All heavy atoms as a GROMACS GRO file, in nm:
protein
  583
    1MET      N    1  16.807 -15.234  -0.919
    1MET     CA    2  16.674 -15.258  -0.956
    1MET      C    3  16.664 -15.297  -1.109
    1MET      O    4  16.735 -15.238  -1.186
    1MET     CB    5  16.590 -15.128  -0.936
    1MET     CG    6  16.448 -15.137  -0.962
    1MET     SD    7  16.369 -14.992  -0.900
    1MET     CE    8  16.223 -14.989  -0.996
    2ASP      N    9  16.587 -15.397  -1.133
    2ASP     CA   10  16.570 -15.442  -1.271
    2ASP      C   11  16.498 -15.339  -1.358
    2ASP      O   12  16.408 -15.276  -1.309
    2ASP     CB   13  16.494 -15.576  -1.279
    2ASP     CG   14  16.581 -15.693  -1.222
    2ASP    OD1   15  16.704 -15.685  -1.223
    2ASP    OD2   16  16.523 -15.793  -1.181
    3LYS      N   17  16.538 -15.332  -1.477
    3LYS     CA   18  16.466 -15.246  -1.570
    3LYS      C   19  16.358 -15.324  -1.640
    3LYS      O   20  16.373 -15.448  -1.656
    3LYS     CB   21  16.566 -15.192  -1.680
    3LYS     CG   22  16.665 -15.090  -1.626
    3LYS     CD   23  16.752 -15.042  -1.733
    3LYS     CE   24  16.853 -14.945  -1.676
    3LYS     NZ   25  16.934 -14.884  -1.782
    4PRO      N   26  16.246 -15.261  -1.687
    4PRO     CA   27  16.146 -15.337  -1.754
    4PRO      C   28  16.196 -15.394  -1.883
    4PRO      O   29  16.281 -15.339  -1.946
    4PRO     CB   30  16.035 -15.229  -1.782
    4PRO     CG   31  16.078 -15.112  -1.704
    4PRO     CD   32  16.214 -15.123  -1.668
    5THR      N   33  16.147 -15.503  -1.921
    5THR     CA   34  16.180 -15.567  -2.052
    5THR      C   35  16.129 -15.472  -2.169
    5THR      O   36  16.011 -15.437  -2.160
    5THR     CB   37  16.116 -15.705  -2.071
    5THR    OG1   38  16.168 -15.787  -1.954
    5THR    CG2   39  16.160 -15.773  -2.196
    6GLU      N   40  16.212 -15.451  -2.258
    6GLU     CA   41  16.172 -15.371  -2.377
    6GLU      C   42  16.170 -15.459  -2.500
    6GLU      O   43  16.283 -15.518  -2.530
    6GLU     CB   44  16.266 -15.250  -2.396
    6GLU     CG   45  16.257 -15.156  -2.288
    6GLU     CD   46  16.342 -15.029  -2.311
    6GLU    OE1   47  16.377 -14.994  -2.426
    6GLU    OE2   48  16.374 -14.968  -2.208
    7LEU      N   49  16.063 -15.468  -2.568
    7LEU     CA   50  16.058 -15.552  -2.690
    7LEU      C   51  16.094 -15.461  -2.811
    7LEU      O   52  16.041 -15.348  -2.818
    7LEU     CB   53  15.917 -15.614  -2.710
    7LEU     CG   54  15.880 -15.726  -2.626
    7LEU    CD1   55  15.740 -15.768  -2.645
    7LEU    CD2   56  15.975 -15.843  -2.641
    8THR      N   57  16.178 -15.507  -2.895
    8THR     CA   58  16.215 -15.431  -3.014
    8THR      C   59  16.141 -15.496  -3.133
    8THR      O   60  16.096 -15.607  -3.124
    8THR     CB   61  16.367 -15.437  -3.040
    8THR    OG1   62  16.408 -15.570  -3.063
    8THR    CG2   63  16.442 -15.378  -2.915
    9SER      N   64  16.145 -15.422  -3.242
    9SER     CA   65  16.086 -15.485  -3.363
    9SER      C   66  16.166 -15.609  -3.409
    9SER      O   67  16.110 -15.701  -3.458
    9SER     CB   68  16.082 -15.379  -3.486
    9SER     OG   69  16.209 -15.334  -3.513
   10GLU      N   70  16.297 -15.611  -3.375
   10GLU     CA   71  16.380 -15.729  -3.414
   10GLU      C   72  16.334 -15.851  -3.329
   10GLU      O   73  16.330 -15.965  -3.379
   10GLU     CB   74  16.528 -15.701  -3.387
   10GLU     CG   75  16.586 -15.605  -3.484
   10GLU     CD   76  16.569 -15.462  -3.442
   10GLU    OE1   77  16.541 -15.431  -3.326
   10GLU    OE2   78  16.574 -15.374  -3.536
   11ASP      N   79  16.298 -15.825  -3.201
   11ASP     CA   80  16.250 -15.935  -3.117
   11ASP      C   81  16.117 -15.995  -3.169
   11ASP      O   82  16.104 -16.116  -3.178
   11ASP     CB   83  16.220 -15.887  -2.973
   11ASP     CG   84  16.349 -15.841  -2.895
   11ASP    OD1   85  16.456 -15.895  -2.925
   11ASP    OD2   86  16.337 -15.746  -2.815
   12ILE      N   87  16.030 -15.907  -3.210
   12ILE     CA   88  15.899 -15.954  -3.266
   12ILE      C   89  15.922 -16.023  -3.398
   12ILE      O   90  15.867 -16.129  -3.424
   12ILE     CB   91  15.801 -15.831  -3.279
   12ILE    CG1   92  15.774 -15.777  -3.141
   12ILE    CG2   93  15.679 -15.876  -3.357
   12ILE    CD1   94  15.698 -15.646  -3.140
   13ASP      N   95  16.011 -15.970  -3.488
   13ASP     CA   96  16.040 -16.035  -3.609
   13ASP      C   97  16.096 -16.180  -3.587
   13ASP      O   98  16.062 -16.276  -3.657
   13ASP     CB   99  16.143 -15.955  -3.697
   13ASP     CG  100  16.085 -15.827  -3.746
   13ASP    OD1  101  15.959 -15.815  -3.751
   13ASP    OD2  102  16.158 -15.737  -3.788
   14LYS      N  103  16.190 -16.188  -3.489
   14LYS     CA  104  16.247 -16.319  -3.459
   14LYS      C  105  16.143 -16.418  -3.410
   14LYS      O  106  16.143 -16.530  -3.441
   14LYS     CB  107  16.360 -16.307  -3.355
   14LYS     CG  108  16.430 -16.437  -3.329
   14LYS     CD  109  16.551 -16.417  -3.238
   14LYS     CE  110  16.618 -16.553  -3.216
   14LYS     NZ  111  16.739 -16.541  -3.135
   15PHE      N  112  16.046 -16.369  -3.320
   15PHE     CA  113  15.945 -16.460  -3.265
   15PHE      C  114  15.856 -16.504  -3.382
   15PHE      O  115  15.832 -16.621  -3.394
   15PHE     CB  116  15.854 -16.375  -3.167
   15PHE     CG  117  15.732 -16.454  -3.124
   15PHE    CD1  118  15.740 -16.551  -3.034
   15PHE    CD2  119  15.613 -16.426  -3.183
   15PHE    CE1  120  15.630 -16.628  -2.996
   15PHE    CE2  121  15.497 -16.498  -3.150
   15PHE     CZ  122  15.508 -16.594  -3.050
   16VAL      N  123  15.818 -16.414  -3.474
   16VAL     CA  124  15.734 -16.454  -3.586
   16VAL      C  125  15.808 -16.547  -3.675
   16VAL      O  126  15.749 -16.649  -3.717
   16VAL     CB  127  15.686 -16.331  -3.671
   16VAL    CG1  128  15.620 -16.376  -3.794
   16VAL    CG2  129  15.596 -16.247  -3.584
   17GLU      N  130  15.935 -16.529  -3.701
   17GLU     CA  131  16.017 -16.620  -3.782
   17GLU      C  132  16.022 -16.758  -3.714
   17GLU      O  133  16.002 -16.860  -3.780
   17GLU     CB  134  16.158 -16.566  -3.798
   17GLU     CG  135  16.241 -16.658  -3.888
   17GLU     CD  136  16.384 -16.600  -3.903
   17GLU    OE1  137  16.404 -16.474  -3.886
   17GLU    OE2  138  16.475 -16.678  -3.925
   18ASN      N  139  16.044 -16.764  -3.582
   18ASN     CA  140  16.047 -16.890  -3.512
   18ASN      C  141  15.913 -16.957  -3.516
   18ASN      O  142  15.907 -17.079  -3.529
   18ASN     CB  143  16.089 -16.871  -3.365
   18ASN     CG  144  16.237 -16.843  -3.353
   18ASN    OD1  145  16.319 -16.863  -3.436
   18ASN    ND2  146  16.271 -16.780  -3.232
   19LEU      N  147  15.805 -16.880  -3.498
   19LEU     CA  148  15.677 -16.936  -3.502
   19LEU      C  149  15.648 -16.994  -3.644
   19LEU      O  150  15.596 -17.110  -3.652
   19LEU     CB  151  15.567 -16.829  -3.469
   19LEU     CG  152  15.419 -16.872  -3.465
   19LEU    CD1  153  15.401 -16.979  -3.355
   19LEU    CD2  154  15.333 -16.751  -3.437
   20MET      N  155  15.687 -16.926  -3.739
   20MET     CA  156  15.659 -16.970  -3.878
   20MET      C  157  15.741 -17.100  -3.913
   20MET      O  158  15.702 -17.181  -3.998
   20MET     CB  159  15.683 -16.867  -3.986
   20MET     CG  160  15.597 -16.741  -3.966
   20MET     SD  161  15.416 -16.774  -3.974
   20MET     CE  162  15.401 -16.812  -4.147
   21ASN      N  163  15.857 -17.107  -3.850
   21ASN     CA  164  15.947 -17.226  -3.869
   21ASN      C  165  15.911 -17.342  -3.776
   21ASN      O  166  15.987 -17.435  -3.764
   21ASN     CB  167  16.088 -17.184  -3.851
   21ASN     CG  168  16.137 -17.097  -3.968
   21ASN    OD1  169  16.087 -17.105  -4.080
   21ASN    ND2  170  16.228 -17.009  -3.934
   22SER      N  171  15.800 -17.329  -3.700
   22SER     CA  172  15.757 -17.428  -3.605
   22SER      C  173  15.857 -17.458  -3.488
   22SER      O  174  15.855 -17.566  -3.437
   22SER     CB  175  15.722 -17.560  -3.678
   22SER     OG  176  15.614 -17.538  -3.763
   23GLU      N  177  15.945 -17.363  -3.460
   23GLU     CA  178  16.038 -17.383  -3.347
   23GLU      C  179  15.969 -17.365  -3.220
   23GLU      O  180  16.006 -17.413  -3.113
   23GLU     CB  181  16.156 -17.288  -3.366
   23GLU     CG  182  16.248 -17.331  -3.476
   23GLU     CD  183  16.365 -17.235  -3.484
   23GLU    OE1  184  16.405 -17.171  -3.388
   23GLU    OE2  185  16.420 -17.229  -3.600
   24ILE      N  186  15.861 -17.292  -3.224
   24ILE     CA  187  15.776 -17.267  -3.104
   24ILE      C  188  15.654 -17.361  -3.120
   24ILE      O  189  15.576 -17.342  -3.208
   24ILE     CB  190  15.733 -17.122  -3.090
   24ILE    CG1  191  15.857 -17.035  -3.080
   24ILE    CG2  192  15.643 -17.102  -2.969
   24ILE    CD1  193  15.831 -16.882  -3.085
   25LYS      N  194  15.636 -17.452  -3.028
   25LYS     CA  195  15.532 -17.552  -3.041
   25LYS      C  196  15.426 -17.529  -2.932
   25LYS      O  197  15.457 -17.488  -2.826
   25LYS     CB  198  15.590 -17.690  -3.027
   25LYS     CG  199  15.687 -17.724  -3.130
   25LYS     CD  200  15.734 -17.866  -3.124
   25LYS     CE  201  15.808 -17.911  -3.244
   25LYS     NZ  202  15.932 -17.876  -3.275
   26LYS      N  203  15.306 -17.556  -2.969
   26LYS     CA  204  15.192 -17.551  -2.868
   26LYS      C  205  15.196 -17.677  -2.789
   26LYS      O  206  15.229 -17.782  -2.843
   26LYS     CB  207  15.059 -17.538  -2.939
   26LYS     CG  208  15.024 -17.398  -2.983
   26LYS     CD  209  14.880 -17.396  -3.038
   26LYS     CE  210  14.831 -17.260  -3.052
   26LYS     NZ  211  14.689 -17.249  -3.085
   27ASN      N  212  15.164 -17.666  -2.670
   27ASN     CA  213  15.154 -17.782  -2.577
   27ASN      C  214  15.010 -17.796  -2.526
   27ASN      O  215  14.940 -17.703  -2.522
   27ASN     CB  216  15.249 -17.756  -2.454
   27ASN     CG  217  15.394 -17.734  -2.500
   27ASN    OD1  218  15.456 -17.822  -2.552
   27ASN    ND2  219  15.438 -17.614  -2.485
   28ASN      N  220  14.982 -17.915  -2.480
   28ASN     CA  221  14.852 -17.935  -2.411
   28ASN      C  222  14.871 -17.942  -2.268
   28ASN      O  223  14.955 -18.008  -2.213
   28ASN     CB  224  14.796 -18.075  -2.455
   28ASN     CG  225  14.758 -18.073  -2.603
   28ASN    OD1  226  14.707 -17.974  -2.656
   28ASN    ND2  227  14.772 -18.185  -2.669
   29CYS      N  228  14.784 -17.859  -2.198
   29CYS     CA  229  14.782 -17.863  -2.053
   29CYS      C  230  14.730 -17.992  -2.001
   29CYS      O  231  14.624 -18.041  -2.046
   29CYS     CB  232  14.697 -17.743  -2.001
   29CYS     SG  233  14.675 -17.742  -1.821
   30PHE      N  234  14.806 -18.058  -1.913
   30PHE     CA  235  14.758 -18.188  -1.861
   30PHE      C  236  14.641 -18.182  -1.773
   30PHE      O  237  14.566 -18.270  -1.760
   30PHE     CB  238  14.872 -18.260  -1.789
   30PHE     CG  239  14.887 -18.229  -1.648
   30PHE    CD1  240  14.824 -18.306  -1.549
   30PHE    CD2  241  14.956 -18.113  -1.596
   30PHE    CE1  242  14.831 -18.276  -1.412
   30PHE    CE2  243  14.968 -18.085  -1.466
   30PHE     CZ  244  14.900 -18.161  -1.368
   31LYS      N  245  14.615 -18.056  -1.722
   31LYS     CA  246  14.502 -18.037  -1.625
   31LYS      C  247  14.367 -18.009  -1.698
   31LYS      O  248  14.274 -18.074  -1.665
   31LYS     CB  249  14.536 -17.920  -1.530
   31LYS     CG  250  14.472 -17.931  -1.396
   31LYS     CD  251  14.536 -17.823  -1.306
   31LYS     CE  252  14.484 -17.836  -1.172
   31LYS     NZ  253  14.541 -17.733  -1.074
   32CYS      N  254  14.374 -17.916  -1.791
   32CYS     CA  255  14.253 -17.868  -1.854
   32CYS      C  256  14.242 -17.913  -2.010
   32CYS      O  257  14.141 -17.896  -2.064
   32CYS     CB  258  14.227 -17.721  -1.844
   32CYS     SG  259  14.336 -17.616  -1.938
   33GLY      N  260  14.359 -17.944  -2.062
   33GLY     CA  261  14.364 -17.985  -2.204
   33GLY      C  262  14.379 -17.869  -2.305
   33GLY      O  263  14.393 -17.895  -2.418
   34LYS      N  264  14.379 -17.748  -2.250
   34LYS     CA  265  14.392 -17.633  -2.338
   34LYS      C  266  14.532 -17.629  -2.403
   34LYS      O  267  14.630 -17.671  -2.339
   34LYS     CB  268  14.364 -17.502  -2.257
   34LYS     CG  269  14.370 -17.380  -2.340
   34LYS     CD  270  14.312 -17.262  -2.264
   34LYS     CE  271  14.408 -17.203  -2.160
   34LYS     NZ  272  14.366 -17.085  -2.093
   35ARG      N  273  14.542 -17.585  -2.525
   35ARG     CA  274  14.668 -17.576  -2.591
   35ARG      C  275  14.728 -17.436  -2.558
   35ARG      O  276  14.657 -17.338  -2.550
   35ARG     CB  277  14.653 -17.590  -2.746
   35ARG     CG  278  14.609 -17.734  -2.781
   35ARG     CD  279  14.590 -17.769  -2.922
   35ARG     NE  280  14.708 -17.738  -3.006
   35ARG     CZ  281  14.814 -17.812  -3.021
   35ARG    NH1  282  14.826 -17.922  -2.948
   35ARG    NH2  283  14.910 -17.781  -3.100
   36TYR      N  284  14.854 -17.436  -2.531
   36TYR     CA  285  14.923 -17.309  -2.486
   36TYR      C  286  15.065 -17.310  -2.537
   36TYR      O  287  15.126 -17.411  -2.574
   36TYR     CB  288  14.917 -17.300  -2.338
   36TYR     CG  289  15.006 -17.402  -2.267
   36TYR    CD1  290  15.135 -17.368  -2.224
   36TYR    CD2  291  14.966 -17.536  -2.242
   36TYR    CE1  292  15.214 -17.467  -2.162
   36TYR    CE2  293  15.041 -17.624  -2.181
   36TYR     CZ  294  15.168 -17.590  -2.147
   36TYR     OH  295  15.250 -17.686  -2.082
   37PHE      N  296  15.128 -17.189  -2.531
   37PHE     CA  297  15.265 -17.171  -2.566
   37PHE      C  298  15.341 -17.150  -2.432
   37PHE      O  299  15.309 -17.054  -2.358
   37PHE     CB  300  15.289 -17.045  -2.650
   37PHE     CG  301  15.230 -17.048  -2.788
   37PHE    CD1  302  15.115 -16.980  -2.817
   37PHE    CD2  303  15.296 -17.119  -2.885
   37PHE    CE1  304  15.069 -16.979  -2.944
   37PHE    CE2  305  15.241 -17.125  -3.017
   37PHE     CZ  306  15.131 -17.051  -3.043
   38GLY      N  307  15.439 -17.228  -2.399
   38GLY     CA  308  15.521 -17.206  -2.284
   38GLY      C  309  15.442 -17.161  -2.164
   38GLY      O  310  15.326 -17.202  -2.140
   39GLY      N  311  15.499 -17.078  -2.079
   39GLY     CA  312  15.437 -17.016  -1.966
   39GLY      C  313  15.503 -17.054  -1.841
   39GLY      O  314  15.599 -17.127  -1.831
   40TYR      N  315  15.447 -17.002  -1.732
   40TYR     CA  316  15.507 -17.026  -1.599
   40TYR      C  317  15.491 -17.171  -1.547
   40TYR      O  318  15.573 -17.219  -1.477
   40TYR     CB  319  15.444 -16.927  -1.496
   40TYR     CG  320  15.481 -16.784  -1.529
   40TYR    CD1  321  15.401 -16.702  -1.602
   40TYR    CD2  322  15.609 -16.734  -1.498
   40TYR    CE1  323  15.438 -16.573  -1.637
   40TYR    CE2  324  15.648 -16.606  -1.531
   40TYR     CZ  325  15.559 -16.525  -1.603
   40TYR     OH  326  15.596 -16.401  -1.635
   41GLY      N  327  15.381 -17.236  -1.591
   41GLY     CA  328  15.364 -17.374  -1.545
   41GLY      C  329  15.411 -17.473  -1.643
   41GLY      O  330  15.389 -17.594  -1.627
   42HIS      N  331  15.483 -17.426  -1.749
   42HIS     CA  332  15.529 -17.517  -1.849
   42HIS      C  333  15.606 -17.636  -1.800
   42HIS      O  334  15.596 -17.749  -1.850
   42HIS     CB  335  15.599 -17.443  -1.963
   42HIS     CG  336  15.643 -17.533  -2.070
   42HIS    ND1  337  15.557 -17.593  -2.159
   42HIS    CD2  338  15.771 -17.565  -2.114
   42HIS    CE1  339  15.624 -17.663  -2.247
   42HIS    NE2  340  15.752 -17.653  -2.215
   43HIS      N  341  15.688 -17.617  -1.700
   43HIS     CA  342  15.783 -17.725  -1.648
   43HIS      C  343  15.698 -17.840  -1.589
   43HIS      O  344  15.755 -17.949  -1.573
   43HIS     CB  345  15.877 -17.664  -1.544
   43HIS     CG  346  15.810 -17.606  -1.419
   43HIS    ND1  347  15.743 -17.490  -1.425
   43HIS    CD2  348  15.802 -17.662  -1.298
   43HIS    CE1  349  15.692 -17.463  -1.303
   43HIS    NE2  350  15.727 -17.565  -1.224
   44ILE      N  351  15.569 -17.816  -1.561
   44ILE     CA  352  15.482 -17.928  -1.509
   44ILE      C  353  15.368 -17.946  -1.612
   44ILE      O  354  15.268 -18.003  -1.570
   44ILE     CB  355  15.434 -17.909  -1.369
   44ILE    CG1  356  15.362 -17.778  -1.352
   44ILE    CG2  357  15.554 -17.917  -1.273
   44ILE    CD1  358  15.293 -17.764  -1.211
   45SER      N  359  15.384 -17.901  -1.736
   45SER     CA  360  15.283 -17.912  -1.839
   45SER      C  361  15.144 -17.850  -1.805
   45SER      O  362  15.039 -17.907  -1.838
   45SER     CB  363  15.272 -18.062  -1.874
   45SER     OG  364  15.387 -18.111  -1.926
   46GLU      N  365  15.150 -17.736  -1.751
   46GLU     CA  366  15.026 -17.662  -1.713
   46GLU      C  367  15.023 -17.529  -1.789
   46GLU      O  368  15.126 -17.458  -1.798
   46GLU     CB  369  15.014 -17.633  -1.565
   46GLU     CG  370  14.962 -17.748  -1.480
   46GLU     CD  371  14.937 -17.703  -1.340
   46GLU    OE1  372  14.975 -17.592  -1.295
   46GLU    OE2  373  14.878 -17.787  -1.273
   47CYS      N  374  14.905 -17.493  -1.841
   47CYS     CA  375  14.885 -17.361  -1.898
   47CYS      C  376  14.897 -17.258  -1.783
   47CYS      O  377  14.885 -17.292  -1.661
   47CYS     CB  378  14.758 -17.349  -1.973
   47CYS     SG  379  14.606 -17.362  -1.870
   48ASP      N  380  14.911 -17.133  -1.817
   48ASP     CA  381  14.921 -17.025  -1.712
   48ASP      C  382  14.791 -17.019  -1.629
   48ASP      O  383  14.800 -16.994  -1.514
   48ASP     CB  384  14.946 -16.882  -1.773
   48ASP     CG  385  15.099 -16.870  -1.809
   48ASP    OD1  386  15.177 -16.952  -1.767
   48ASP    OD2  387  15.125 -16.771  -1.871
   49GLU      N  388  14.680 -17.038  -1.688
   49GLU     CA  389  14.555 -17.025  -1.614
   49GLU      C  390  14.547 -17.137  -1.505
   49GLU      O  391  14.513 -17.104  -1.386
   49GLU     CB  392  14.436 -17.048  -1.711
   49GLU     CG  393  14.300 -17.019  -1.651
   49GLU     CD  394  14.190 -17.025  -1.748
   49GLU    OE1  395  14.205 -17.004  -1.871
   49GLU    OE2  396  14.074 -17.054  -1.703
   50CYS      N  397  14.587 -17.255  -1.537
   50CYS     CA  398  14.584 -17.361  -1.433
   50CYS      C  399  14.699 -17.337  -1.331
   50CYS      O  400  14.680 -17.355  -1.211
   50CYS     CB  401  14.601 -17.498  -1.498
   50CYS     SG  402  14.457 -17.551  -1.588
   51TRP      N  403  14.819 -17.294  -1.383
   51TRP     CA  404  14.921 -17.269  -1.290
   51TRP      C  405  14.887 -17.161  -1.188
   51TRP      O  406  14.908 -17.177  -1.071
   51TRP     CB  407  15.053 -17.226  -1.373
   51TRP     CG  408  15.159 -17.168  -1.290
   51TRP    CD1  409  15.196 -17.038  -1.277
   51TRP    CD2  410  15.254 -17.244  -1.210
   51TRP    NE1  411  15.301 -17.028  -1.189
   51TRP    CE2  412  15.345 -17.149  -1.150
   51TRP    CE3  413  15.271 -17.377  -1.186
   51TRP    CZ2  414  15.442 -17.190  -1.066
   51TRP    CZ3  415  15.374 -17.418  -1.098
   51TRP    CH2  416  15.461 -17.326  -1.042
   52PHE      N  417  14.832 -17.052  -1.232
   52PHE     CA  418  14.801 -16.938  -1.138
   52PHE      C  419  14.678 -16.969  -1.056
   52PHE      O  420  14.656 -16.902  -0.957
   52PHE     CB  421  14.796 -16.807  -1.215
   52PHE     CG  422  14.928 -16.748  -1.250
   52PHE    CD1  423  14.962 -16.743  -1.384
   52PHE    CD2  424  15.014 -16.710  -1.156
   52PHE    CE1  425  15.088 -16.693  -1.420
   52PHE    CE2  426  15.134 -16.654  -1.193
   52PHE     CZ  427  15.174 -16.646  -1.323
   53SER      N  428  14.596 -17.072  -1.091
   53SER     CA  429  14.477 -17.099  -1.017
   53SER      C  430  14.513 -17.147  -0.873
   53SER      O  431  14.429 -17.143  -0.780
   53SER     CB  432  14.393 -17.200  -1.085
   53SER     OG  433  14.452 -17.330  -1.084
   54ARG      N  434  14.629 -17.191  -0.849
   54ARG     CA  435  14.669 -17.239  -0.714
   54ARG      C  436  14.714 -17.126  -0.623
   54ARG      O  437  14.737 -17.152  -0.505
   54ARG     CB  438  14.786 -17.344  -0.729
   54ARG     CG  439  14.910 -17.294  -0.786
   54ARG     CD  440  15.030 -17.387  -0.786
   54ARG     NE  441  14.997 -17.521  -0.827
   54ARG     CZ  442  15.011 -17.569  -0.952
   54ARG    NH1  443  15.053 -17.494  -1.044
   54ARG    NH2  444  14.976 -17.690  -0.977
   55PHE      N  445  14.721 -17.009  -0.672
   55PHE     CA  446  14.763 -16.889  -0.590
   55PHE      C  447  14.637 -16.804  -0.559
   55PHE      O  448  14.547 -16.798  -0.639
   55PHE     CB  449  14.860 -16.811  -0.658
   55PHE     CG  450  14.990 -16.888  -0.690
   55PHE    CD1  451  15.018 -16.928  -0.822
   55PHE    CD2  452  15.084 -16.912  -0.596
   55PHE    CE1  453  15.134 -17.002  -0.850
   55PHE    CE2  454  15.201 -16.987  -0.627
   55PHE     CZ  455  15.220 -17.030  -0.754
   56PRO      N  456  14.642 -16.729  -0.450
   56PRO     CA  457  14.531 -16.638  -0.418
   56PRO      C  458  14.520 -16.530  -0.523
   56PRO      O  459  14.623 -16.485  -0.580
   56PRO     CB  460  14.571 -16.574  -0.281
   56PRO     CG  461  14.676 -16.660  -0.224
   56PRO     CD  462  14.744 -16.732  -0.342
   57LYS      N  463  14.404 -16.487  -0.563
   57LYS     CA  464  14.380 -16.386  -0.670
   57LYS      C  465  14.462 -16.263  -0.645
   57LYS      O  466  14.519 -16.209  -0.734
   57LYS     CB  467  14.231 -16.358  -0.678
   57LYS     CG  468  14.198 -16.257  -0.788
   57LYS     CD  469  14.047 -16.234  -0.797
   57LYS     CE  470  14.022 -16.137  -0.912
   57LYS     NZ  471  13.885 -16.105  -0.928
   58GLU      N  472  14.469 -16.216  -0.520
   58GLU     CA  473  14.539 -16.090  -0.490
   58GLU      C  474  14.689 -16.109  -0.527
   58GLU      O  475  14.755 -16.014  -0.572
   58GLU     CB  476  14.529 -16.055  -0.346
   58GLU     CG  477  14.385 -16.030  -0.300
   58GLU     CD  478  14.304 -16.150  -0.270
   58GLU    OE1  479  14.362 -16.261  -0.250
   58GLU    OE2  480  14.178 -16.143  -0.283
   59GLN      N  481  14.745 -16.226  -0.499
   59GLN     CA  482  14.886 -16.248  -0.529
   59GLN      C  483  14.911 -16.249  -0.681
   59GLN      O  484  15.010 -16.193  -0.726
   59GLN     CB  485  14.930 -16.383  -0.467
   59GLN     CG  486  15.072 -16.405  -0.473
   59GLN     CD  487  15.118 -16.533  -0.399
   59GLN    OE1  488  15.038 -16.600  -0.343
   59GLN    NE2  489  15.244 -16.565  -0.405
   60VAL      N  490  14.819 -16.314  -0.751
   60VAL     CA  491  14.832 -16.314  -0.900
   60VAL      C  492  14.819 -16.173  -0.960
   60VAL      O  493  14.897 -16.135  -1.042
   60VAL     CB  494  14.724 -16.407  -0.964
   60VAL    CG1  495  14.726 -16.405  -1.115
   60VAL    CG2  496  14.747 -16.554  -0.912
   61THR      N  497  14.726 -16.095  -0.910
   61THR     CA  498  14.705 -15.959  -0.955
   61THR      C  499  14.829 -15.880  -0.929
   61THR      O  500  14.875 -15.806  -1.017
   61THR     CB  501  14.581 -15.894  -0.881
   61THR    OG1  502  14.468 -15.976  -0.913
   61THR    CG2  503  14.564 -15.752  -0.929
   62GLU      N  504  14.887 -15.891  -0.810
   62GLU     CA  505  15.009 -15.822  -0.777
   62GLU      C  506  15.124 -15.859  -0.867
   62GLU      O  507  15.205 -15.777  -0.915
   62GLU     CB  508  15.043 -15.851  -0.634
   62GLU     CG  509  15.168 -15.770  -0.583
   62GLU     CD  510  15.192 -15.802  -0.435
   62GLU    OE1  511  15.099 -15.812  -0.359
   62GLU    OE2  512  15.311 -15.813  -0.400
   63PHE      N  513  15.133 -15.991  -0.902
   63PHE     CA  514  15.240 -16.036  -0.988
   63PHE      C  515  15.221 -15.976  -1.122
   63PHE      O  516  15.324 -15.918  -1.181
   63PHE     CB  517  15.232 -16.193  -0.999
   63PHE     CG  518  15.320 -16.245  -1.104
   63PHE    CD1  519  15.454 -16.263  -1.083
   63PHE    CD2  520  15.266 -16.286  -1.231
   63PHE    CE1  521  15.536 -16.317  -1.181
   63PHE    CE2  522  15.353 -16.339  -1.327
   63PHE     CZ  523  15.483 -16.353  -1.302
   64TYR      N  524  15.112 -15.980  -1.188
   64TYR     CA  525  15.089 -15.918  -1.317
   64TYR      C  526  15.100 -15.768  -1.318
   64TYR      O  527  15.156 -15.709  -1.410
   64TYR     CB  528  14.955 -15.954  -1.375
   64TYR     CG  529  14.954 -16.091  -1.442
   64TYR    CD1  530  14.873 -16.193  -1.390
   64TYR    CD2  531  15.029 -16.123  -1.552
   64TYR    CE1  532  14.875 -16.323  -1.446
   64TYR    CE2  533  15.033 -16.250  -1.607
   64TYR     CZ  534  14.950 -16.342  -1.555
   64TYR     OH  535  14.954 -16.472  -1.610
   65ARG      N  536  15.059 -15.700  -1.213
   65ARG     CA  537  15.072 -15.554  -1.200
   65ARG      C  538  15.220 -15.515  -1.193
   65ARG      O  539  15.250 -15.411  -1.241
   65ARG     CB  540  14.996 -15.505  -1.071
   65ARG     CG  541  14.979 -15.354  -1.072
   65ARG     CD  542  14.891 -15.311  -0.958
   65ARG     NE  543  14.756 -15.338  -0.994
   65ARG     CZ  544  14.662 -15.382  -0.915
   65ARG    NH1  545  14.687 -15.394  -0.784
   65ARG    NH2  546  14.537 -15.404  -0.958
   66SER      N  547  15.305 -15.601  -1.139
   66SER     CA  548  15.446 -15.567  -1.130
   66SER      C  549  15.509 -15.542  -1.266
   66SER      O  550  15.613 -15.475  -1.278
   66SER     CB  551  15.520 -15.673  -1.050
   66SER     OG  552  15.536 -15.790  -1.129
   67PHE      N  553  15.453 -15.601  -1.371
   67PHE     CA  554  15.508 -15.580  -1.506
   67PHE      C  555  15.484 -15.438  -1.558
   67PHE      O  556  15.556 -15.397  -1.648
   67PHE     CB  557  15.452 -15.679  -1.602
   67PHE     CG  558  15.498 -15.818  -1.587
   67PHE    CD1  559  15.421 -15.912  -1.516
   67PHE    CD2  560  15.616 -15.862  -1.634
   67PHE    CE1  561  15.463 -16.041  -1.495
   67PHE    CE2  562  15.667 -15.987  -1.619
   67PHE     CZ  563  15.588 -16.079  -1.541
   68PHE      N  564  15.388 -15.368  -1.499
   68PHE     CA  565  15.355 -15.234  -1.550
   68PHE      C  566  15.406 -15.120  -1.461
   68PHE      O  567  15.384 -15.007  -1.484
   68PHE     CB  568  15.206 -15.223  -1.566
   68PHE     CG  569  15.144 -15.326  -1.662
   68PHE    CD1  570  15.085 -15.434  -1.619
   68PHE    CD2  571  15.166 -15.299  -1.805
   68PHE    CE1  572  15.032 -15.532  -1.708
   68PHE    CE2  573  15.116 -15.395  -1.891
   68PHE     CZ  574  15.055 -15.515  -1.845
   69GLU      N  575  15.482 -15.155  -1.357
   69GLU     CA  576  15.538 -15.055  -1.263
   69GLU      C  577  15.673 -15.014  -1.310
   69GLU      O  578  15.744 -15.084  -1.362
   69GLU     CB  579  15.529 -15.109  -1.123
   69GLU     CG  580  15.390 -15.127  -1.071
   69GLU     CD  581  15.380 -15.188  -0.935
   69GLU    OE1  582  15.481 -15.232  -0.883
   69GLU    OE2  583  15.270 -15.177  -0.882
   0.00000   0.00000   0.00000
């Protein structure tokens, strides 16, 4: 069984450093035009909101809930 991801202060520091150095870039969703960072639909240039809109609400809720179990 997989263990939950644990963020450390070093992980957050590295993210902020990368963000400040512009290594993490915002993208434009081709569907709605919203600017976003990566995400599950990034491989097809979609923000998470547009990506998850194609799935039933119950399935999306179950997916997000799994992160807290």
